[in-house]
C-alpha positions as CSV (number, residue, x, y, z in Angstrom):
1,M,149.8,208.4,107.2
2,A,147.5,205.7,108.3
3,A,149.0,202.4,109.3
4,P,148.4,199.5,107.0
5,S,145.6,197.3,108.2
6,S,146.8,194.1,110.0
7,Q,143.9,192.1,108.6
8,A,144.2,190.7,105.0
9,E,141.7,192.2,102.6
10,T,139.3,189.8,100.9
11,V,137.7,190.2,97.5
12,P,133.9,189.7,97.7
13,T,132.8,186.6,95.8
14,S,129.1,187.2,95.8
15,E,129.2,189.4,92.8
16,P,130.4,188.0,89.4
17,Q,133.5,189.9,88.2
18,L,133.1,191.6,84.8
19,L,135.5,190.5,82.2
20,T,137.3,193.8,81.3
21,I,140.4,192.6,79.5
22,Y,138.7,191.1,76.5
23,E,139.3,192.6,73.1
24,P,137.9,191.2,69.9
25,I,140.4,189.6,67.6
26,Q,140.9,192.1,64.7
27,N,142.2,191.6,61.2
28,F,145.4,193.5,60.5
29,E,146.5,192.4,57.0
30,W,149.9,192.6,55.5
31,E,150.1,191.9,51.8
32,G,152.5,190.0,49.5
33,M,151.7,186.3,49.0
34,F,153.0,185.9,45.5
35,V,156.1,185.2,43.4
36,S,157.8,188.4,42.2
37,P,158.3,189.2,38.5
38,Q,162.1,188.7,39.2
39,G,161.4,185.1,39.9
40,I,162.4,185.3,43.5
41,A,159.7,184.4,46.1
42,Y,158.6,187.4,48.0
43,F,156.6,185.5,50.6
44,A,156.1,182.5,48.4
45,E,152.8,180.8,48.9
46,E,154.4,177.4,49.2
47,I,157.6,176.7,51.0
48,A,159.0,173.1,50.8
49,P,159.5,171.4,54.2
50,D,163.2,170.9,53.5
51,W,164.0,174.5,52.6
52,L,165.9,175.1,55.7
53,T,168.3,172.2,55.3
54,T,168.6,172.7,51.6
55,N,169.5,176.4,51.9
56,E,171.9,175.9,54.8
57,L,173.8,173.5,52.6
58,A,173.5,176.0,49.6
59,V,175.1,178.7,51.9
60,E,178.0,176.5,52.7
61,F,178.5,175.5,49.1
62,A,178.4,179.0,47.9
63,R,180.9,180.1,50.5
64,S,183.3,177.3,49.6
65,N,183.1,178.4,46.0
66,R,183.2,182.1,46.9
67,D,180.0,182.7,45.0
68,R,178.6,185.7,46.7
69,Q,175.5,186.0,44.6
70,A,174.5,182.4,45.4
71,E,175.3,182.9,49.0
72,A,173.1,186.0,49.1
73,K,170.2,184.2,47.5
74,A,170.5,181.2,49.8
75,L,170.6,183.5,52.9
76,F,167.5,185.3,51.5
77,E,165.7,182.0,51.1
78,L,166.7,180.9,54.6
79,G,165.2,184.1,55.9
80,L,162.1,183.5,53.9
81,A,161.6,180.0,55.3
82,N,161.9,181.2,58.8
83,H,159.7,184.2,58.2
84,V,156.8,182.6,56.4
85,R,156.8,178.9,57.4
86,G,158.0,179.2,60.9
87,G,157.1,182.7,62.0
88,F,160.6,183.0,63.5
89,F,161.0,186.8,62.8
90,D,164.2,187.4,64.7
91,R,166.0,184.5,62.9
92,A,164.5,185.7,59.5
93,I,165.8,189.2,60.2
94,D,169.3,188.0,60.9
95,Y,169.4,186.0,57.6
96,Y,167.9,189.0,55.6
97,Q,170.5,191.4,57.1
98,K,173.4,189.0,56.0
99,S,171.9,188.7,52.6
100,L,171.3,192.4,52.3
101,A,175.0,193.2,53.1
102,I,176.1,191.0,50.3
103,A,173.5,192.2,47.8
104,Q,174.6,195.8,48.5
105,E,178.3,194.7,48.2
106,I,177.8,193.1,44.7
107,R,175.2,195.6,43.6
108,E,172.4,193.1,43.2
109,R,169.7,195.8,43.3
110,D,166.6,193.7,42.7
111,L,167.5,191.3,45.5
112,E,168.4,194.2,47.7
113,V,164.9,195.8,47.2
114,L,163.1,192.5,48.0
115,L,165.1,192.2,51.1
116,L,164.3,195.8,52.2
117,G,160.6,195.0,51.9
118,N,160.8,191.7,53.8
119,L,163.0,193.2,56.5
120,G,160.5,196.0,57.1
121,L,157.6,193.5,57.4
122,A,159.6,191.1,59.6
123,Y,160.4,193.9,62.0
124,L,156.8,195.0,62.2
125,Q,155.5,191.5,62.6
126,S,157.9,191.0,65.5
127,G,156.4,194.1,67.2
128,Y,159.3,196.5,66.4
129,Y,157.8,199.9,65.5
130,Y,160.9,202.1,65.4
131,I,162.4,203.9,62.4
132,E,164.2,201.1,60.6
133,P,161.1,199.2,59.2
134,F,159.5,202.5,58.1
135,N,162.7,203.3,56.2
136,Y,162.8,199.9,54.6
137,L,159.2,200.0,53.5
138,Q,159.5,203.5,52.1
139,E,162.6,202.6,50.1
140,Y,160.8,199.5,48.7
141,F,157.9,201.7,47.6
142,N,160.2,204.3,46.1
143,Y,162.1,201.7,44.0
144,T,159.1,199.7,42.9
145,W,157.0,202.7,42.0
146,H,159.8,204.4,40.2
147,K,160.7,201.3,38.2
148,A,157.1,200.7,37.2
149,Y,156.3,204.3,36.3
150,Y,159.3,205.2,34.4
151,Y,160.6,201.9,33.0
152,Q,157.6,199.7,33.1
153,G,159.8,197.2,34.7
154,S,157.5,196.0,37.4
155,D,153.8,195.8,38.2
156,P,152.6,199.1,39.5
157,K,150.3,197.3,41.9
158,L,153.4,196.5,43.9
159,G,153.6,200.1,44.7
160,G,150.0,200.0,46.1
161,M,150.9,197.0,48.2
162,A,153.9,198.8,49.6
163,L,151.7,201.8,50.5
164,G,149.3,199.4,52.2
165,N,152.0,197.9,54.3
166,L,153.5,201.3,55.1
167,G,150.1,202.6,56.1
168,N,149.6,199.6,58.4
169,A,153.0,200.2,59.9
170,Y,151.9,203.7,60.8
171,Y,148.7,202.4,62.2
172,G,150.6,199.9,64.3
173,A,152.7,202.7,65.7
174,D,149.6,204.8,66.6
175,L,150.5,207.4,64.0
176,Y,146.9,207.6,62.7
177,A,147.3,210.8,60.6
178,Q,150.1,209.3,58.7
179,A,148.2,206.0,58.3
180,I,145.2,207.8,56.8
181,A,147.3,209.8,54.4
182,T,149.1,206.7,53.2
183,H,146.0,204.5,52.8
184,Q,144.4,207.4,50.9
185,R,147.3,207.4,48.5
186,R,147.0,203.7,48.1
187,L,143.3,204.1,47.5
188,Q,143.8,206.7,44.8
189,L,146.5,204.6,43.1
190,S,144.3,201.5,43.1
191,Q,141.4,203.5,41.6
192,D,143.7,204.9,38.9
193,L,144.9,201.4,38.1
194,K,141.5,199.9,38.2
195,D,142.7,197.5,40.8
196,R,139.5,196.6,42.6
197,Q,141.0,194.3,45.1
198,G,143.6,196.9,46.1
199,E,140.8,199.5,46.3
200,A,138.9,197.2,48.6
201,K,141.9,196.6,50.8
202,A,142.6,200.3,51.1
203,L,139.0,201.0,52.2
204,G,139.2,198.3,54.8
205,D,142.5,199.6,56.1
206,L,141.0,203.1,56.4
207,G,138.1,201.5,58.3
208,L,140.6,200.1,60.8
209,V,142.2,203.4,61.4
210,Y,138.9,205.3,61.9
211,H,137.8,202.6,64.3
212,A,140.9,203.1,66.4
213,L,140.1,206.8,66.4
214,G,136.6,206.1,67.7
215,E,134.9,207.4,64.5
216,H,132.7,204.4,64.2
217,D,130.3,205.7,61.5
218,Q,133.3,206.3,59.3
219,A,134.7,202.9,60.0
220,I,131.4,201.2,59.3
221,N,131.2,203.1,56.0
222,Y,134.6,202.0,54.8
223,H,134.1,198.4,55.8
224,Q,130.8,198.3,54.0
225,Q,132.4,199.7,50.9
226,R,135.1,197.0,51.1
227,L,132.4,194.4,51.6
228,A,130.5,195.5,48.5
229,I,133.5,195.5,46.2
230,S,134.7,192.1,47.6
231,Q,131.4,190.6,46.9
232,A,131.3,192.1,43.4
233,I,134.7,190.7,42.4
234,K,134.0,187.4,44.3
235,D,136.9,187.9,46.7
236,R,135.8,185.6,49.5
237,R,138.7,186.3,51.8
238,G,138.2,190.0,51.5
239,E,134.5,189.6,52.0
240,G,135.2,187.7,55.2
241,Q,137.6,190.3,56.5
242,A,135.1,193.0,55.9
243,L,132.4,191.1,57.7
244,S,134.6,190.3,60.7
245,N,135.8,194.0,61.0
246,L,132.2,195.2,60.8
247,G,131.3,192.8,63.7
248,I,134.2,194.2,65.7
249,V,132.9,197.8,65.2
250,Y,129.4,196.9,66.4
251,H,131.0,195.0,69.3
252,T,132.7,198.2,70.3
253,L,129.4,200.0,70.1
254,G,127.8,197.5,72.4
255,D,125.5,196.2,69.6
256,Y,126.3,192.6,70.3
257,H,123.4,191.1,68.4
258,Q,124.6,192.8,65.2
259,A,128.2,191.8,66.0
260,I,127.2,188.2,66.3
261,E,125.4,188.3,63.0
262,Y,128.5,189.5,61.2
263,Q,130.8,187.1,63.0
264,Q,128.5,184.2,62.1
265,L,128.7,185.2,58.4
266,Y,132.5,185.4,58.7
267,L,132.6,182.0,60.3
268,A,130.6,180.5,57.5
269,I,132.8,182.0,54.9
270,S,135.9,180.8,56.7
271,R,134.6,177.3,56.9
272,T,133.6,177.1,53.2
273,S,136.9,178.6,52.1
274,Q,138.9,176.3,54.4
275,N,140.4,179.2,56.4
276,P,141.1,177.7,59.8
277,L,142.6,180.9,61.2
278,G,139.6,182.8,60.2
279,E,137.4,180.2,61.8
280,I,139.3,180.5,65.1
281,Q,139.0,184.2,64.9
282,A,135.3,184.2,64.3
283,L,134.7,181.7,67.1
284,G,136.7,183.7,69.6
285,N,134.8,186.9,68.6
286,L,131.5,185.1,68.9
287,A,132.4,183.8,72.3
288,G,133.2,187.4,73.4
289,A,129.9,188.8,72.1
290,Y,127.8,186.1,73.7
291,Y,129.7,186.7,77.0
292,F,128.7,190.4,77.0
293,L,125.1,189.5,76.3
294,G,125.2,187.3,79.4
295,D,124.7,184.1,77.4
296,Y,127.5,182.1,79.0
297,N,126.6,178.7,77.6
298,Q,126.8,180.1,74.1
299,A,130.0,181.9,75.0
300,I,131.6,178.6,76.2
301,A,130.4,176.5,73.3
302,P,132.8,177.9,70.6
303,L,135.7,177.7,73.0
304,S,135.1,174.1,73.8
305,N,135.6,173.0,70.1
306,E,138.8,171.3,70.7
307,G,139.1,170.1,67.0
308,V,139.5,173.8,65.9
309,W,141.4,175.2,68.9
310,G,143.7,172.2,69.3
311,S,145.0,171.7,65.8
312,D,145.4,175.4,64.8
313,K,146.3,177.1,68.1
314,L,150.0,177.2,67.3
315,A,149.4,178.5,63.8
316,L,147.2,181.3,65.2
317,E,149.8,182.3,67.7
318,R,152.4,182.5,64.9
319,S,150.2,184.4,62.4
320,E,151.6,187.9,62.5
321,G,152.0,188.7,66.1
322,T,150.2,190.7,68.7
323,R,149.9,194.5,69.2
324,A,150.4,195.4,72.9
325,N,147.4,196.4,74.8
326,S,145.2,196.5,71.8
327,Y,144.0,193.9,69.3
328,E,145.5,190.6,68.3
329,Y,146.0,190.6,64.6
330,S,145.7,187.7,62.2
331,A,147.3,188.7,59.0
332,G,147.4,187.6,55.4
333,I,151.0,188.5,54.5
334,Q,151.2,191.1,51.7
335,W,154.4,191.9,49.6
336,T,152.7,191.8,51.0
337,P,151.0,192.4,52.3
338,P,147.7,191.8,53.7
339,G,141.9,194.3,57.0
């Protein structure tokens, strides 16, 4: 074996070093920003700033009165506040688990099912892709679909949303065959229900999977179908997601001019719809595309916009987590779940 050199090796500085770690920021949407038919927020759109303090007090009050149902609901809402408002997934999971134990003990089935859905999503958003979240999401789907189909006791679209989240979970775990099968089920269900928004979402999710598989023509086809439907139903957020994902596919293909065109359209929609996270995402992807074109001034320009990056950086970091050695996902929560 040759002896190690006694001279320190130097890295040549005359040649510019190619940026090889860049990946475009990709949309990975969970679904579920709504209030459930049961009246309990399942990822409520608005959470009051004092929810944490209020529900901490509510938990203590319920315990002092030995009111297990009130305690379970307060714990659930504490989990919800940490999950949605703060992005503190581990803390949310802890509250959800405590609430779930009580809900199962007192046989509060509707609350139990909501907790299963939220637990599955919180685990996945924290980057945990083991068996538990898949079981939680599958059980949520089984219950919501069974109740909607046999008893007309819930919106059947909830079953579609559950399938969308389950498909995204498989995708996040690199189980692409299962992801495709699940998104295809969601697509068929949405078409049967004439749920155009759900249909578009399923098409976009399929596009993400085929992109990951390197089947770029298929990916483009699915994203273009989502774009067409979103434009037809005037779903601006869905339109923006489709444009962004199309831009990312073309970036992967090395067609940076086409990628820039799509990201600029996404940027315009994000600004007009007051979507700061979308704006940050588009600016980041534009910077990457300009960099690979060798237009370094244009690449730096979006990143120097302190008004955007400064005020919303923390929100972006908390918006649904990062998938290791792949894309960073900015999600619209679906049970979402929100591609």
